[in-house]
Structure formats: C-alpha cells, structure tokens
C-alpha positions as CSV (number, residue, x, y, z in Angstrom):
1,M,93.8,126.8,117.2
2,I,93.7,126.3,113.8
3,S,96.0,128.5,111.7
4,T,96.0,129.6,107.8
5,K,99.5,130.2,106.3
6,T,100.8,133.1,104.4
7,P,101.4,132.8,100.5
8,D,105.0,133.3,101.4
9,E,104.5,130.0,103.9
10,I,102.6,127.8,101.6
11,D,105.7,128.5,98.8
12,I,107.6,126.6,101.7
13,M,105.4,124.2,102.0
14,R,105.2,123.6,98.3
15,H,109.0,123.0,97.8
16,A,108.9,120.9,100.8
17,G,105.9,119.2,98.9
18,K,107.9,119.0,95.6
19,I,110.2,116.7,97.2
20,T,107.8,114.8,98.8
21,G,106.1,113.9,95.5
22,E,109.7,113.4,93.9
23,V,110.4,110.3,96.7
24,L,106.5,108.7,95.9
25,N,107.2,109.1,92.1
26,N,110.8,107.2,92.3
27,L,109.3,104.6,94.9
28,G,107.4,103.7,92.2
29,N,110.2,102.7,90.1
30,L,111.9,100.9,92.9
31,I,109.3,98.7,94.7
32,R,109.4,95.5,93.2
33,P,109.9,92.1,94.5
34,G,112.8,91.2,96.4
35,I,113.7,94.4,97.5
36,T,113.7,94.8,101.4
37,T,111.7,97.7,103.2
38,K,114.7,98.8,104.9
39,E,116.2,99.4,101.3
40,L,113.5,101.7,100.3
41,D,114.0,103.9,103.4
42,D,117.6,104.1,102.8
43,W,117.5,105.2,99.5
44,A,114.2,107.9,100.6
45,E,116.5,109.7,103.0
46,K,119.4,110.2,100.6
47,L,117.1,111.5,98.2
48,I,115.4,113.9,100.8
49,R,118.8,115.1,102.1
50,S,120.4,115.8,99.1
51,R,117.7,118.3,98.4
52,G,118.4,120.6,101.4
53,A,115.5,118.7,103.5
54,M,115.1,116.5,106.7
55,P,112.8,113.6,106.7
56,G,109.9,114.4,108.5
57,F,109.3,111.4,110.3
58,K,112.6,110.4,111.5
59,G,112.7,110.7,115.5
60,Y,109.3,112.2,115.9
61,Q,107.9,110.9,118.9
62,G,110.8,108.5,118.7
63,F,109.8,106.8,115.6
64,P,113.0,105.6,114.1
65,A,112.6,105.7,110.0
66,T,112.1,108.1,106.9
67,L,109.5,106.2,105.5
68,C,106.5,104.2,106.9
69,T,106.3,100.8,105.1
70,S,102.8,99.4,105.4
71,V,102.3,96.0,103.7
72,N,99.1,94.2,103.0
73,E,97.1,94.3,106.2
74,Q,99.3,96.8,107.6
75,V,97.1,100.3,107.9
76,V,99.7,102.7,108.4
77,H,103.2,103.2,110.8
78,G,104.9,100.2,109.8
79,I,108.5,100.6,110.8
80,P,110.9,99.8,107.4
81,G,113.4,96.7,108.0
82,P,114.3,93.5,106.8
83,R,110.8,92.6,105.4
84,V,111.4,91.0,101.6
85,L,108.8,92.2,99.5
86,K,106.8,89.5,97.4
87,E,105.0,89.2,94.2
88,G,101.6,89.9,94.7
89,E,101.7,92.3,98.0
90,I,100.7,95.7,98.1
91,I,102.3,98.7,100.3
92,S,101.5,101.8,101.4
93,V,104.5,104.0,101.8
94,D,103.8,107.6,103.9
95,V,106.4,110.1,103.7
96,G,107.0,113.5,105.3
97,V,109.5,116.3,104.5
98,R,110.8,119.3,106.6
99,L,111.9,122.1,105.1
100,N,113.6,125.4,106.6
101,G,110.9,124.8,109.5
102,W,107.8,123.7,107.7
103,Y,106.3,120.0,107.0
104,S,104.4,118.3,104.2
105,D,103.0,115.0,104.1
106,A,101.7,112.4,101.6
107,A,101.3,108.7,101.1
108,R,100.9,105.8,98.3
109,T,99.8,102.4,97.9
110,Y,102.0,100.5,95.3
111,A,101.3,97.1,93.9
112,V,104.5,94.6,94.1
113,G,104.8,93.3,90.8
114,Q,101.4,91.7,89.8
115,V,98.3,91.9,92.3
116,D,95.1,90.5,91.9
117,S,91.8,92.7,90.8
118,E,90.3,92.8,94.2
119,A,93.3,94.5,95.8
120,E,93.6,96.9,92.4
121,R,90.3,97.8,93.1
122,L,90.9,98.6,96.5
123,M,93.6,100.9,95.7
124,R,92.0,102.6,93.2
125,V,89.0,103.3,95.1
126,T,91.3,104.4,97.7
127,R,92.9,106.9,95.5
128,E,89.4,108.0,94.2
129,A,88.1,108.9,97.7
130,L,91.0,111.3,98.2
131,E,90.2,113.3,94.9
132,L,86.6,113.2,96.1
133,G,87.8,114.7,99.5
134,V,90.2,117.0,98.0
135,A,87.7,118.2,95.8
136,Q,85.4,119.4,98.9
137,A,88.6,121.1,100.8
138,R,87.2,124.8,99.7
139,P,86.4,127.7,101.7
140,D,83.1,127.9,103.3
141,N,82.6,124.4,103.4
142,R,82.9,122.5,106.8
143,I,85.4,119.9,107.7
144,S,83.0,117.4,107.6
145,D,82.3,117.5,104.2
146,I,85.6,115.9,103.2
147,G,85.2,112.8,105.5
148,H,81.9,112.7,104.2
149,A,82.7,112.6,100.5
150,V,85.2,109.6,101.0
151,Q,83.1,107.6,103.1
152,T,80.6,107.8,100.9
153,H,82.7,106.3,97.9
154,V,84.2,103.7,99.8
155,E,81.5,102.4,101.6
156,A,79.4,102.4,98.2
157,A,82.1,99.9,96.5
158,G,81.9,97.7,99.5
159,F,85.0,98.3,101.7
160,S,85.2,100.4,104.8
161,V,87.2,103.4,106.0
162,V,89.5,103.6,109.0
163,R,87.8,105.5,112.2
164,D,90.8,105.3,114.6
165,F,93.3,107.3,112.9
166,V,92.6,110.5,110.6
167,G,94.0,113.1,108.5
168,H,94.9,116.5,110.1
169,G,96.5,120.2,109.6
170,I,99.8,120.7,109.1
171,G,102.6,123.1,108.7
172,R,105.5,124.0,111.1
173,K,104.6,121.1,113.3
174,L,103.6,117.8,111.3
175,H,100.5,117.4,113.1
176,E,98.5,120.5,113.7
177,A,94.7,120.9,114.4
178,P,92.0,120.2,112.8
179,Q,91.6,117.0,112.6
180,I,90.1,115.3,109.4
181,P,88.1,112.2,109.8
182,N,87.3,110.1,106.8
183,Y,83.4,109.6,107.7
184,G,80.9,111.2,109.2
185,E,77.9,113.5,108.3
186,P,78.3,116.5,105.8
187,H,77.9,120.3,106.7
188,C,79.6,120.1,110.1
189,G,82.4,121.0,112.1
190,V,85.2,123.3,111.4
191,R,84.6,126.0,108.4
192,L,87.5,125.8,106.2
193,K,89.0,129.1,105.3
194,E,91.7,130.3,102.7
195,G,95.2,129.8,103.9
196,M,94.7,126.7,105.7
197,V,96.8,123.6,104.9
198,L,95.9,119.8,105.4
199,A,97.1,116.4,105.2
200,I,94.1,114.6,103.8
201,E,94.5,110.8,103.9
202,P,91.8,107.9,103.6
203,M,92.8,104.6,104.8
204,V,90.8,102.1,103.4
205,N,90.2,98.3,104.5
206,A,88.9,95.7,102.1
207,G,87.4,94.2,105.4
208,Q,86.0,95.9,108.4
209,F,87.2,98.9,109.8
210,E,88.3,97.9,113.0
211,V,92.3,98.1,113.3
212,R,94.7,97.2,116.3
213,V,98.7,98.3,117.2
214,L,101.2,95.9,117.1
215,E,103.8,95.3,120.1
216,D,106.1,97.6,118.1
217,E,103.8,100.1,119.5
218,W,104.2,101.8,116.1
219,T,102.4,99.4,113.0
220,V,98.4,99.7,113.0
221,V,96.7,96.2,111.3
222,T,93.5,95.3,110.6
223,R,92.0,93.8,113.1
224,D,90.6,91.0,110.7
225,G,93.3,90.7,108.7
226,S,92.1,92.1,105.2
227,L,94.2,94.5,103.1
228,S,94.4,97.8,103.7
229,S,94.9,101.0,101.1
230,H,96.5,104.4,102.2
231,F,96.8,107.4,100.1
232,E,97.4,111.1,101.3
233,Y,98.2,114.7,99.9
234,T,99.1,117.7,101.7
235,V,96.6,120.7,100.1
236,A,96.5,124.1,100.7
237,L,93.2,125.9,100.2
238,S,92.9,129.1,97.8
239,D,90.2,131.3,97.7
240,R,88.4,128.5,95.4
241,E,89.8,125.4,95.9
242,A,92.7,123.2,97.4
243,E,96.1,122.9,95.6
244,V,97.9,119.8,96.3
245,I,100.9,120.5,96.8
246,T,102.4,117.0,97.1
247,K,101.8,115.5,93.6
C-alpha cells in the first residue's frame, strides 16, 4: 500500500533530510586522493549522531556501515573499508538518516581530484536526469513519467540507466511502495498524489545497463566494467510540485 504523509510527518522527514544534505555537502570537502572510504564512513556516522539522529543504513538487512561508497564501476551498495581513493576516480556516496522513526535518503557522485571529461559528463548527465525526474513528480502525473524523463535524457547522451535497481517510496520504512524505475513509457502506473514522499535515484552507466552483485552480496558493479554515477533526492509532493527535502 502506498502511504501519504501529513504535513507534521513531512516536517520530521524534512529535518532528517537536512541532516542528510549536510552529510553530502560536507563530504564534498573531505573526498580527496589518499582518504579511505572507512574514514568517510566514520566521519558521517559521527555527524549524524551529533545531530540527534541515527544512521539509516547501518544494520539495515545486515548492512555494516553508515554510507554506501561505490567507486568507479561500482553502481550502488559499496561497503566502506580500507580502500584508498585515487586521483581521477569517481565515488558515489549514498546515505540515509533516521530521525524520530522517519527516514530520509540521498546520494551524490563526486570526483576524486581531477577526472577526465567523460567522467565529468557522466556525472553531469546523471544529475540533470535527476532534476528532470523530480520535475515530473507532481500530483496527477503517473509514476512512470519520472522514469521516462530520466531515461530519455540519459540515453540521448549515449549512456544507459540501470534496470535492476530503482527508486522507492520512503517514510517510517527506508523502502516503501511504490517502486520508481528510471525507465519506461510515460503515463503508466500509480497516479501521484499530494503527501507522497519519494526517493528518486537515477543510476547511470557509461556503458551498458547490465549489472552484477559481487561476492560480498552487497556491492553492485557494471557488468562491462564501465563507470557508473548515482544521484538521489528525497522529495515530498505538495499540491503542485515536489519539494526536495535532502538538498
């Protein structure tokens, strides 16, 4: 069942989203050649807890960390550890926050030092696709209007959207109905309503869309080894448009 949230409930989620955005904004100042993904994770957990909130991912279905840190060909769900970031890499960071029983969820892809023009273009197109998807998240549109906007922009740039992992509703649970694919025909599926809160998250590959899961049973990588980029907002639907609560 798809739930809608009251203004008071959305306000709590807005506070959780502010913390999520704070984490991602500050990570931009920390990510550099020589830092490990575990150091990023430790810093993020301390910040979240200092704000009176809890890491939303840690312990979720057994996930061991606060952040998902996915480097280069890793698409999502990379586990932080001793890996040292290197000049020219890209890293996608996904973070969830739980505050007073309510969740927020967001992701961003960062350059590690200077990256090549194709990596820059991949990140830019993914971010643009997210904004275009969010623009379709308004009452009386259909859920597939979001994914269609994402897919159209991504494929026009010569990239591909991941099919095996999708966006989702969010609220008292990290993952709620409905699922939000980043592809598909327009004007299909669930009709959007005021009060829905959605996590919209394009995952875009420089090569083909196929992915596989590594032996750790979490880390997802591109099957062809191409770079992947991931951007995500949590958005709350008002009577006219979507409010990004994780900026």
